[in-house]
PDB file of N, CA, C and O in Angstrom:
ATOM      1  N   MET A   1     114.639 119.787 109.721  1.00  0.00           N
ATOM      2  CA  MET A   1     114.964 120.948 108.840  1.00  0.00           C
ATOM      3  C   MET A   1     113.685 121.922 109.117  1.00  0.00           C
ATOM      4  O   MET A   1     112.566 121.463 109.349  1.00  0.00           O
ATOM      5  N   HIS A   2     113.939 123.147 109.075  1.00  0.00           N
ATOM      6  CA  HIS A   2     112.966 124.279 109.118  1.00  0.00           C
ATOM      7  C   HIS A   2     112.017 124.126 107.833  1.00  0.00           C
ATOM      8  O   HIS A   2     112.569 123.805 106.781  1.00  0.00           O
ATOM      9  N   GLY A   3     110.784 124.310 107.839  1.00  0.00           N
ATOM     10  CA  GLY A   3     109.893 124.320 106.580  1.00  0.00           C
ATOM     11  C   GLY A   3     110.555 124.949 105.562  1.00  0.00           C
ATOM     12  O   GLY A   3     110.800 124.311 104.538  1.00  0.00           O
ATOM     13  N   ARG A   4     110.976 126.410 105.698  1.00  0.00           N
ATOM     14  CA  ARG A   4     111.411 127.067 104.643  1.00  0.00           C
ATOM     15  C   ARG A   4     112.540 126.522 103.816  1.00  0.00           C
ATOM     16  O   ARG A   4     112.594 126.545 102.586  1.00  0.00           O
ATOM     17  N   CYS A   5     113.487 126.001 104.689  1.00  0.00           N
ATOM     18  CA  CYS A   5     114.808 125.427 104.249  1.00  0.00           C
ATOM     19  C   CYS A   5     114.405 124.223 103.481  1.00  0.00           C
ATOM     20  O   CYS A   5     114.795 124.022 102.331  1.00  0.00           O
ATOM     21  N   ARG A   6     113.538 123.345 104.199  1.00  0.00           N
ATOM     22  CA  ARG A   6     113.074 122.122 103.351  1.00  0.00           C
ATOM     23  C   ARG A   6     112.355 122.594 101.980  1.00  0.00           C
ATOM     24  O   ARG A   6     112.656 121.978 100.957  1.00  0.00           O
ATOM     25  N   LYS A   7     111.566 123.487 101.917  1.00  0.00           N
ATOM     26  CA  LYS A   7     110.999 123.941 100.585  1.00  0.00           C
ATOM     27  C   LYS A   7     112.144 124.426  99.636  1.00  0.00           C
ATOM     28  O   LYS A   7     112.127 124.141  98.438  1.00  0.00           O
ATOM     29  N   ASN A   8     113.038 125.094 100.150  1.00  0.00           N
ATOM     30  CA  ASN A   8     114.056 125.698  99.273  1.00  0.00           C
ATOM     31  C   ASN A   8     115.019 124.491  98.776  1.00  0.00           C
ATOM     32  O   ASN A   8     115.429 124.547  97.616  1.00  0.00           O
ATOM     33  N   PHE A   9     115.379 123.463  99.555  1.00  0.00           N
ATOM     34  CA  PHE A   9     116.007 122.385  99.154  1.00  0.00           C
ATOM     35  C   PHE A   9     115.282 121.636  98.114  1.00  0.00           C
ATOM     36  O   PHE A   9     115.908 121.191  97.152  1.00  0.00           O
ATOM     37  N   CYS A  10     113.952 121.452  98.235  1.00  0.00           N
ATOM     38  CA  CYS A  10     113.192 120.619  97.292  1.00  0.00           C
ATOM     39  C   CYS A  10     113.160 121.472  96.014  1.00  0.00           C
ATOM     40  O   CYS A  10     113.444 120.924  94.949  1.00  0.00           O
ATOM     41  N   LEU A  11     112.839 122.754  96.044  1.00  0.00           N
ATOM     42  CA  LEU A  11     112.912 123.553  94.804  1.00  0.00           C
ATOM     43  C   LEU A  11     114.052 123.489  93.954  1.00  0.00           C
ATOM     44  O   LEU A  11     114.008 123.431  92.725  1.00  0.00           O
ATOM     45  N   GLN A  12     115.084 123.502  94.669  1.00  0.00           N
ATOM     46  CA  GLN A  12     116.595 123.433  94.001  1.00  0.00           C
ATOM     47  C   GLN A  12     116.793 122.154  93.398  1.00  0.00           C
ATOM     48  O   GLN A  12     117.398 122.053  92.331  1.00  0.00           O
ATOM     49  N   LYS A  13     116.288 121.093  94.054  1.00  0.00           N
ATOM     50  CA  LYS A  13     116.422 119.841  93.495  1.00  0.00           C
ATOM     51  C   LYS A  13     115.478 119.557  92.235  1.00  0.00           C
ATOM     52  O   LYS A  13     115.847 118.958  91.225  1.00  0.00           O
ATOM     53  N   SER A  14     114.328 120.029  92.433  1.00  0.00           N
ATOM     54  CA  SER A  14     113.236 119.747  91.383  1.00  0.00           C
ATOM     55  C   SER A  14     113.625 120.575  90.052  1.00  0.00           C
ATOM     56  O   SER A  14     113.143 120.291  88.956  1.00  0.00           O
ATOM     57  N   SER A  15     114.477 121.550  90.239  1.00  0.00           N
ATOM     58  CA  SER A  15     114.825 122.394  88.907  1.00  0.00           C
ATOM     59  C   SER A  15     116.050 121.658  88.238  1.00  0.00           C
ATOM     60  O   SER A  15     116.388 122.050  87.121  1.00  0.00           O
ATOM     61  N   MET A  16     116.710 120.667  88.804  1.00  0.00           N
ATOM     62  CA  MET A  16     117.617 120.013  88.153  1.00  0.00           C
ATOM     63  C   MET A  16     117.171 118.709  87.349  1.00  0.00           C
ATOM     64  O   MET A  16     116.333 117.924  87.792  1.00  0.00           O
ATOM     65  N   PRO A  17     117.801 118.561  86.152  1.00  0.00           N
ATOM     66  CA  PRO A  17     117.321 117.186  85.381  1.00  0.00           C
ATOM     67  C   PRO A  17     117.559 116.125  86.300  1.00  0.00           C
ATOM     68  O   PRO A  17     116.651 115.295  86.358  1.00  0.00           O
ATOM     69  N   LEU A  18     118.547 115.939  87.035  1.00  0.00           N
ATOM     70  CA  LEU A  18     118.796 114.675  87.775  1.00  0.00           C
ATOM     71  C   LEU A  18     119.160 115.168  89.123  1.00  0.00           C
ATOM     72  O   LEU A  18     120.263 115.631  89.412  1.00  0.00           O
ATOM     73  N   ALA A  19     118.159 115.037  89.924  1.00  0.00           N
ATOM     74  CA  ALA A  19     118.469 115.507  91.248  1.00  0.00           C
ATOM     75  C   ALA A  19     119.179 114.866  92.276  1.00  0.00           C
ATOM     76  O   ALA A  19     119.382 115.322  93.401  1.00  0.00           O
ATOM     77  N   GLY A  20     119.566 113.720  91.802  1.00  0.00           N
ATOM     78  CA  GLY A  20     120.359 113.063  92.959  1.00  0.00           C
ATOM     79  C   GLY A  20     119.592 111.990  93.941  1.00  0.00           C
ATOM     80  O   GLY A  20     120.149 111.335  94.822  1.00  0.00           O
ATOM     81  N   LEU A  21     118.392 111.953  93.651  1.00  0.00           N
ATOM     82  CA  LEU A  21     117.561 110.860  94.245  1.00  0.00           C
ATOM     83  C   LEU A  21     117.449 109.689  93.496  1.00  0.00           C
ATOM     84  O   LEU A  21     117.123 109.733  92.310  1.00  0.00           O
ATOM     85  N   VAL A  22     117.692 108.643  94.081  1.00  0.00           N
ATOM     86  CA  VAL A  22     117.949 107.341  93.508  1.00  0.00           C
ATOM     87  C   VAL A  22     116.793 106.309  93.617  1.00  0.00           C
ATOM     88  O   VAL A  22     116.505 105.884  94.736  1.00  0.00           O
ATOM     89  N   TYR A  23     116.133 105.891  92.553  1.00  0.00           N
ATOM     90  CA  TYR A  23     115.114 104.858  92.510  1.00  0.00           C
ATOM     91  C   TYR A  23     115.391 103.848  91.307  1.00  0.00           C
ATOM     92  O   TYR A  23     115.458 104.140  90.113  1.00  0.00           O
ATOM     93  N   PHE A  24     115.535 102.596  91.895  1.00  0.00           N
ATOM     94  CA  PHE A  24     116.056 101.546  91.072  1.00  0.00           C
ATOM     95  C   PHE A  24     117.056 101.780  90.306  1.00  0.00           C
ATOM     96  O   PHE A  24     116.951 101.553  89.100  1.00  0.00           O
ATOM     97  N   HIS A  25     118.285 102.304  90.875  1.00  0.00           N
ATOM     98  CA  HIS A  25     119.478 102.722  90.257  1.00  0.00           C
ATOM     99  C   HIS A  25     119.403 103.645  89.174  1.00  0.00           C
ATOM    100  O   HIS A  25     120.079 103.472  88.160  1.00  0.00           O
ATOM    101  N   MET A  26     118.724 104.495  89.298  1.00  0.00           N
ATOM    102  CA  MET A  26     118.457 105.710  88.318  1.00  0.00           C
ATOM    103  C   MET A  26     118.178 106.893  89.258  1.00  0.00           C
ATOM    104  O   MET A  26     117.621 106.784  90.350  1.00  0.00           O
ATOM    105  N   TYR A  27     118.666 108.134  88.668  1.00  0.00           N
ATOM    106  CA  TYR A  27     118.620 109.450  89.435  1.00  0.00           C
ATOM    107  C   TYR A  27     117.210 109.961  88.952  1.00  0.00           C
ATOM    108  O   TYR A  27     116.867 109.803  87.781  1.00  0.00           O
ATOM    109  N   ILE A  28     116.400 110.577  89.879  1.00  0.00           N
ATOM    110  CA  ILE A  28     115.201 111.119  89.686  1.00  0.00           C
ATOM    111  C   ILE A  28     115.029 112.451  90.208  1.00  0.00           C
ATOM    112  O   ILE A  28     115.820 112.800  91.084  1.00  0.00           O
ATOM    113  N   SER A  29     114.169 113.232  89.842  1.00  0.00           N
ATOM    114  CA  SER A  29     113.881 114.678  90.407  1.00  0.00           C
ATOM    115  C   SER A  29     113.035 114.523  91.594  1.00  0.00           C
ATOM    116  O   SER A  29     112.392 113.502  91.841  1.00  0.00           O
ATOM    117  N   ALA A  30     113.065 115.576  92.315  1.00  0.00           N
ATOM    118  CA  ALA A  30     112.363 115.541  93.758  1.00  0.00           C
ATOM    119  C   ALA A  30     110.726 115.324  93.274  1.00  0.00           C
ATOM    120  O   ALA A  30     110.016 114.596  93.968  1.00  0.00           O
ATOM    121  N   ILE A  31     110.188 115.958  92.112  1.00  0.00           N
ATOM    122  CA  ILE A  31     108.674 115.674  91.892  1.00  0.00           C
ATOM    123  C   ILE A  31     108.654 114.465  91.325  1.00  0.00           C
ATOM    124  O   ILE A  31     107.515 113.999  91.326  1.00  0.00           O
ATOM    125  N   HIS A  32     109.515 113.721  90.807  1.00  0.00           N
ATOM    126  CA  HIS A  32     109.418 112.286  90.516  1.00  0.00           C
ATOM    127  C   HIS A  32     109.154 111.536  91.908  1.00  0.00           C
ATOM    128  O   HIS A  32     108.114 110.918  92.137  1.00  0.00           O
ATOM    129  N   ALA A  33     110.199 111.661  92.793  1.00  0.00           N
ATOM    130  CA  ALA A  33     110.029 111.053  93.940  1.00  0.00           C
ATOM    131  C   ALA A  33     108.848 111.224  94.701  1.00  0.00           C
ATOM    132  O   ALA A  33     108.231 110.265  95.164  1.00  0.00           O
ATOM    133  N   ALA A  34     108.464 112.544  94.870  1.00  0.00           N
ATOM    134  CA  ALA A  34     107.238 112.716  95.515  1.00  0.00           C
ATOM    135  C   ALA A  34     105.986 112.164  94.759  1.00  0.00           C
ATOM    136  O   ALA A  34     105.058 111.779  95.470  1.00  0.00           O
ATOM    137  N   ALA A  35     105.863 112.088  93.547  1.00  0.00           N
ATOM    138  CA  ALA A  35     104.790 111.399  92.679  1.00  0.00           C
ATOM    139  C   ALA A  35     104.861 109.839  92.982  1.00  0.00           C
ATOM    140  O   ALA A  35     103.837 109.169  93.118  1.00  0.00           O
ATOM    141  N   LEU A  36     105.893 109.412  93.059  1.00  0.00           N
ATOM    142  CA  LEU A  36     106.147 107.822  93.141  1.00  0.00           C
ATOM    143  C   LEU A  36     105.627 107.405  94.588  1.00  0.00           C
ATOM    144  O   LEU A  36     104.911 106.417  94.756  1.00  0.00           O
ATOM    145  N   ALA A  37     106.065 108.279  95.664  1.00  0.00           N
ATOM    146  CA  ALA A  37     105.712 108.027  96.899  1.00  0.00           C
ATOM    147  C   ALA A  37     104.360 108.300  97.263  1.00  0.00           C
ATOM    148  O   ALA A  37     103.916 107.740  98.266  1.00  0.00           O
ATOM    149  N   GLY A  38     103.645 109.064  96.612  1.00  0.00           N
ATOM    150  CA  GLY A  38     102.250 109.298  96.822  1.00  0.00           C
ATOM    151  C   GLY A  38     102.191 110.580  97.703  1.00  0.00           C
ATOM    152  O   GLY A  38     101.221 110.662  98.456  1.00  0.00           O
ATOM    153  N   HIS A  39     103.087 111.576  97.708  1.00  0.00           N
ATOM    154  CA  HIS A  39     103.120 112.681  98.689  1.00  0.00           C
ATOM    155  C   HIS A  39     102.484 113.909  97.967  1.00  0.00           C
ATOM    156  O   HIS A  39     103.210 114.781  97.491  1.00  0.00           O
ATOM    157  N   ALA A  40     101.149 113.972  97.887  1.00  0.00           N
ATOM    158  CA  ALA A  40     100.379 114.992  97.111  1.00  0.00           C
ATOM    159  C   ALA A  40     100.849 116.372  97.520  1.00  0.00           C
ATOM    160  O   ALA A  40     101.156 117.189  96.652  1.00  0.00           O
ATOM    161  N   VAL A  41     100.924 116.690  98.928  1.00  0.00           N
ATOM    162  CA  VAL A  41     101.362 117.930  99.509  1.00  0.00           C
ATOM    163  C   VAL A  41     102.727 118.526  98.922  1.00  0.00           C
ATOM    164  O   VAL A  41     102.969 119.677  98.557  1.00  0.00           O
ATOM    165  N   SER A  42     103.583 117.337  98.944  1.00  0.00           N
ATOM    166  CA  SER A  42     104.906 117.825  98.167  1.00  0.00           C
ATOM    167  C   SER A  42     104.852 118.012  96.806  1.00  0.00           C
ATOM    168  O   SER A  42     105.540 118.853  96.229  1.00  0.00           O
ATOM    169  N   VAL A  43     104.007 117.214  96.214  1.00  0.00           N
ATOM    170  CA  VAL A  43     103.883 117.630  94.662  1.00  0.00           C
ATOM    171  C   VAL A  43     103.331 118.913  94.358  1.00  0.00           C
ATOM    172  O   VAL A  43     103.831 119.614  93.478  1.00  0.00           O
ATOM    173  N   LYS A  44     102.185 119.325  95.122  1.00  0.00           N
ATOM    174  CA  LYS A  44     101.548 120.603  94.862  1.00  0.00           C
ATOM    175  C   LYS A  44     102.532 121.608  95.340  1.00  0.00           C
ATOM    176  O   LYS A  44     102.608 122.605  94.622  1.00  0.00           O
ATOM    177  N   LEU A  45     103.295 121.578  96.372  1.00  0.00           N
ATOM    178  CA  LEU A  45     104.267 122.583  96.799  1.00  0.00           C
ATOM    179  C   LEU A  45     105.339 122.807  95.641  1.00  0.00           C
ATOM    180  O   LEU A  45     105.713 123.929  95.301  1.00  0.00           O
ATOM    181  N   LEU A  46     105.745 121.744  95.133  1.00  0.00           N
ATOM    182  CA  LEU A  46     106.779 121.934  94.027  1.00  0.00           C
ATOM    183  C   LEU A  46     106.193 122.560  92.815  1.00  0.00           C
ATOM    184  O   LEU A  46     106.872 123.391  92.212  1.00  0.00           O
ATOM    185  N   LEU A  47     104.991 122.248  92.387  1.00  0.00           N
ATOM    186  CA  LEU A  47     104.331 122.693  91.394  1.00  0.00           C
ATOM    187  C   LEU A  47     103.939 124.153  91.390  1.00  0.00           C
ATOM    188  O   LEU A  47     103.922 124.873  90.391  1.00  0.00           O
ATOM    189  N   GLN A  48     103.583 124.551  92.786  1.00  0.00           N
ATOM    190  CA  GLN A  48     103.344 126.010  93.032  1.00  0.00           C
ATOM    191  C   GLN A  48     104.574 126.854  93.072  1.00  0.00           C
ATOM    192  O   GLN A  48     104.512 128.082  93.126  1.00  0.00           O
ATOM    193  N   ASN A  49     105.620 126.226  93.047  1.00  0.00           N
ATOM    194  CA  ASN A  49     106.903 127.062  93.226  1.00  0.00           C
ATOM    195  C   ASN A  49     107.764 126.721  92.034  1.00  0.00           C
ATOM    196  O   ASN A  49     108.994 126.717  92.081  1.00  0.00           O
ATOM    197  N   GLY A  50     107.050 126.435  90.963  1.00  0.00           N
ATOM    198  CA  GLY A  50     107.889 126.377  89.542  1.00  0.00           C
ATOM    199  C   GLY A  50     108.375 125.034  89.172  1.00  0.00           C
ATOM    200  O   GLY A  50     109.165 124.863  88.244  1.00  0.00           O
ATOM    201  N   GLY A  51     107.846 123.973  89.982  1.00  0.00           N
ATOM    202  CA  GLY A  51     108.425 122.671  89.585  1.00  0.00           C
ATOM    203  C   GLY A  51     107.983 122.247  88.157  1.00  0.00           C
ATOM    204  O   GLY A  51     106.871 122.567  87.738  1.00  0.00           O
ATOM    205  N   ASN A  52     108.805 121.571  87.460  1.00  0.00           N
ATOM    206  CA  ASN A  52     108.598 121.062  86.006  1.00  0.00           C
ATOM    207  C   ASN A  52     107.613 119.884  85.960  1.00  0.00           C
ATOM    208  O   ASN A  52     107.987 118.789  86.379  1.00  0.00           O
ATOM    209  N   VAL A  53     106.637 120.014  85.576  1.00  0.00           N
ATOM    210  CA  VAL A  53     105.556 118.993  85.391  1.00  0.00           C
ATOM    211  C   VAL A  53     106.052 117.961  84.254  1.00  0.00           C
ATOM    212  O   VAL A  53     105.732 116.773  84.274  1.00  0.00           O
ATOM    213  N   ASN A  54     106.809 118.500  83.330  1.00  0.00           N
ATOM    214  CA  ASN A  54     107.109 117.801  82.284  1.00  0.00           C
ATOM    215  C   ASN A  54     108.601 117.211  82.140  1.00  0.00           C
ATOM    216  O   ASN A  54     109.105 116.718  81.131  1.00  0.00           O
ATOM    217  N   ILE A  55     109.147 117.379  83.345  1.00  0.00           N
ATOM    218  CA  ILE A  55     110.452 116.870  83.567  1.00  0.00           C
ATOM    219  C   ILE A  55     110.615 115.300  83.301  1.00  0.00           C
ATOM    220  O   ILE A  55     109.780 114.509  83.739  1.00  0.00           O
ATOM    221  N   GLN A  56     111.627 114.925  82.630  1.00  0.00           N
ATOM    222  CA  GLN A  56     111.739 113.360  82.347  1.00  0.00           C
ATOM    223  C   GLN A  56     112.799 112.591  83.138  1.00  0.00           C
ATOM    224  O   GLN A  56     113.871 113.180  83.271  1.00  0.00           O
ATOM    225  N   ASP A  57     112.705 111.593  83.588  1.00  0.00           N
ATOM    226  CA  ASP A  57     113.710 110.820  84.340  1.00  0.00           C
ATOM    227  C   ASP A  57     114.584 110.076  83.201  1.00  0.00           C
ATOM    228  O   ASP A  57     114.478 110.356  82.007  1.00  0.00           O
ATOM    229  N   GLN A  58     115.402 109.159  83.681  1.00  0.00           N
ATOM    230  CA  GLN A  58     116.387 108.619  82.721  1.00  0.00           C
ATOM    231  C   GLN A  58     115.609 107.835  81.734  1.00  0.00           C
ATOM    232  O   GLN A  58     116.060 107.791  80.589  1.00  0.00           O
ATOM    233  N   LEU A  59     114.553 107.237  81.993  1.00  0.00           N
ATOM    234  CA  LEU A  59     113.730 106.345  81.139  1.00  0.00           C
ATOM    235  C   LEU A  59     112.740 107.220  80.352  1.00  0.00           C
ATOM    236  O   LEU A  59     111.875 106.658  79.682  1.00  0.00           O
ATOM    237  N   GLN A  60     112.821 108.694  80.395  1.00  0.00           N
ATOM    238  CA  GLN A  60     112.052 109.562  79.803  1.00  0.00           C
ATOM    239  C   GLN A  60     110.666 109.550  80.323  1.00  0.00           C
ATOM    240  O   GLN A  60     109.764 109.991  79.611  1.00  0.00           O
ATOM    241  N   HIS A  61     110.420 109.085  81.498  1.00  0.00           N
ATOM    242  CA  HIS A  61     109.032 109.138  81.954  1.00  0.00           C
ATOM    243  C   HIS A  61     108.874 110.418  82.737  1.00  0.00           C
ATOM    244  O   HIS A  61     109.852 110.957  83.255  1.00  0.00           O
ATOM    245  N   THR A  62     107.596 110.935  82.835  1.00  0.00           N
ATOM    246  CA  THR A  62     107.217 112.183  83.497  1.00  0.00           C
ATOM    247  C   THR A  62     106.790 111.763  84.972  1.00  0.00           C
ATOM    248  O   THR A  62     106.602 110.589  85.291  1.00  0.00           O
ATOM    249  N   PRO A  63     106.673 112.719  85.736  1.00  0.00           N
ATOM    250  CA  PRO A  63     106.060 112.411  87.102  1.00  0.00           C
ATOM    251  C   PRO A  63     104.655 112.018  86.954  1.00  0.00           C
ATOM    252  O   PRO A  63     104.119 111.335  87.827  1.00  0.00           O
ATOM    253  N   LEU A  64     104.025 112.403  85.913  1.00  0.00           N
ATOM    254  CA  LEU A  64     102.527 111.956  85.726  1.00  0.00           C
ATOM    255  C   LEU A  64     102.412 110.399  85.443  1.00  0.00           C
ATOM    256  O   LEU A  64     101.524 109.635  85.823  1.00  0.00           O
ATOM    257  N   PHE A  65     103.542 110.123  84.676  1.00  0.00           N
ATOM    258  CA  PHE A  65     103.658 108.518  84.428  1.00  0.00           C
ATOM    259  C   PHE A  65     103.894 107.675  85.472  1.00  0.00           C
ATOM    260  O   PHE A  65     103.401 106.550  85.540  1.00  0.00           O
ATOM    261  N   ARG A  66     104.765 108.247  86.455  1.00  0.00           N
ATOM    262  CA  ARG A  66     104.994 107.558  87.660  1.00  0.00           C
ATOM    263  C   ARG A  66     103.948 107.427  88.604  1.00  0.00           C
ATOM    264  O   ARG A  66     103.792 106.385  89.242  1.00  0.00           O
ATOM    265  N   ALA A  67     103.147 108.524  88.744  1.00  0.00           N
ATOM    266  CA  ALA A  67     102.060 108.668  89.475  1.00  0.00           C
ATOM    267  C   ALA A  67     101.054 107.493  89.096  1.00  0.00           C
ATOM    268  O   ALA A  67     100.670 106.631  89.887  1.00  0.00           O
ATOM    269  N   CYS A  68     100.709 107.594  87.823  1.00  0.00           N
ATOM    270  CA  CYS A  68      99.880 106.501  87.208  1.00  0.00           C
ATOM    271  C   CYS A  68     100.304 105.038  87.355  1.00  0.00           C
ATOM    272  O   CYS A  68      99.527 104.106  87.560  1.00  0.00           O
ATOM    273  N   GLU A  69     101.764 104.941  87.211  1.00  0.00           N
ATOM    274  CA  GLU A  69     102.169 103.574  87.450  1.00  0.00           C
ATOM    275  C   GLU A  69     102.052 103.153  88.807  1.00  0.00           C
ATOM    276  O   GLU A  69     102.096 101.941  89.019  1.00  0.00           O
ATOM    277  N   MET A  70     101.888 104.074  89.927  1.00  0.00           N
ATOM    278  CA  MET A  70     101.779 103.740  91.186  1.00  0.00           C
ATOM    279  C   MET A  70     100.141 103.854  91.720  1.00  0.00           C
ATOM    280  O   MET A  70      99.843 103.678  92.902  1.00  0.00           O
ATOM    281  N   GLY A  71      99.416 104.088  90.950  1.00  0.00           N
ATOM    282  CA  GLY A  71      97.818 104.480  91.035  1.00  0.00           C
ATOM    283  C   GLY A  71      97.643 105.406  92.020  1.00  0.00           C
ATOM    284  O   GLY A  71      96.705 105.212  92.794  1.00  0.00           O
ATOM    285  N   HIS A  72      98.426 106.504  92.191  1.00  0.00           N
ATOM    286  CA  HIS A  72      98.237 107.719  93.078  1.00  0.00           C
ATOM    287  C   HIS A  72      97.315 108.727  92.320  1.00  0.00           C
ATOM    288  O   HIS A  72      97.769 109.599  91.578  1.00  0.00           O
ATOM    289  N   THR A  73      95.761 108.509  92.604  1.00  0.00           N
ATOM    290  CA  THR A  73      94.905 109.325  91.719  1.00  0.00           C
ATOM    291  C   THR A  73      94.980 110.688  92.171  1.00  0.00           C
ATOM    292  O   THR A  73      94.862 111.531  91.281  1.00  0.00           O
ATOM    293  N   GLY A  74      95.168 111.148  93.475  1.00  0.00           N
ATOM    294  CA  GLY A  74      95.285 112.487  93.764  1.00  0.00           C
ATOM    295  C   GLY A  74      96.374 113.286  93.133  1.00  0.00           C
ATOM    296  O   GLY A  74      96.277 114.461  92.777  1.00  0.00           O
ATOM    297  N   ILE A  75      97.536 112.431  93.023  1.00  0.00           N
ATOM    298  CA  ILE A  75      98.855 113.238  92.340  1.00  0.00           C
ATOM    299  C   ILE A  75      98.392 113.172  90.833  1.00  0.00           C
ATOM    300  O   ILE A  75      98.680 114.146  90.138  1.00  0.00           O
ATOM    301  N   ILE A  76      97.763 112.214  90.306  1.00  0.00           N
ATOM    302  CA  ILE A  76      97.457 112.365  88.707  1.00  0.00           C
ATOM    303  C   ILE A  76      96.731 113.435  88.530  1.00  0.00           C
ATOM    304  O   ILE A  76      97.077 114.173  87.608  1.00  0.00           O
ATOM    305  N   LEU A  77      95.586 113.803  89.315  1.00  0.00           N
ATOM    306  CA  LEU A  77      94.890 114.953  89.068  1.00  0.00           C
ATOM    307  C   LEU A  77      95.593 116.210  89.319  1.00  0.00           C
ATOM    308  O   LEU A  77      95.382 117.200  88.618  1.00  0.00           O
ATOM    309  N   ALA A  78      96.447 116.208  90.326  1.00  0.00           N
ATOM    310  CA  ALA A  78      97.194 117.516  90.574  1.00  0.00           C
ATOM    311  C   ALA A  78      98.246 117.666  89.363  1.00  0.00           C
ATOM    312  O   ALA A  78      98.392 118.804  88.917  1.00  0.00           O
ATOM    313  N   LEU A  79      98.882 116.773  88.877  1.00  0.00           N
ATOM    314  CA  LEU A  79      99.704 116.834  87.739  1.00  0.00           C
ATOM    315  C   LEU A  79      98.939 117.244  86.258  1.00  0.00           C
ATOM    316  O   LEU A  79      99.334 117.962  85.340  1.00  0.00           O
ATOM    317  N   TYR A  80      97.878 116.599  86.407  1.00  0.00           N
ATOM    318  CA  TYR A  80      97.096 116.608  84.992  1.00  0.00           C
ATOM    319  C   TYR A  80      96.425 117.925  84.762  1.00  0.00           C
ATOM    320  O   TYR A  80      96.387 118.394  83.624  1.00  0.00           O
ATOM    321  N   ILE A  81      95.859 118.587  85.850  1.00  0.00           N
ATOM    322  CA  ILE A  81      94.939 119.742  85.877  1.00  0.00           C
ATOM    323  C   ILE A  81      95.923 120.881  85.971  1.00  0.00           C
ATOM    324  O   ILE A  81      95.520 122.043  86.017  1.00  0.00           O
TER     325      ILE A  81
END
């Protein structure tokens, strides 16, 4: 996928409460998926383009909670600051 298309796809998905990405049988947003996977570049790209840092998954956990859960310190700093 071309970089611009990928960016638009991610932004469209991140603005939706339930993006259609599946994690342990629940739907999560693109920013949740990036935080869980440790993809700091993706998290920063989503945040720079209007991604919602406070979006909650079905268990009412934010991307920051998920990054803490996985021990991704770089993402924790990006989401917290």
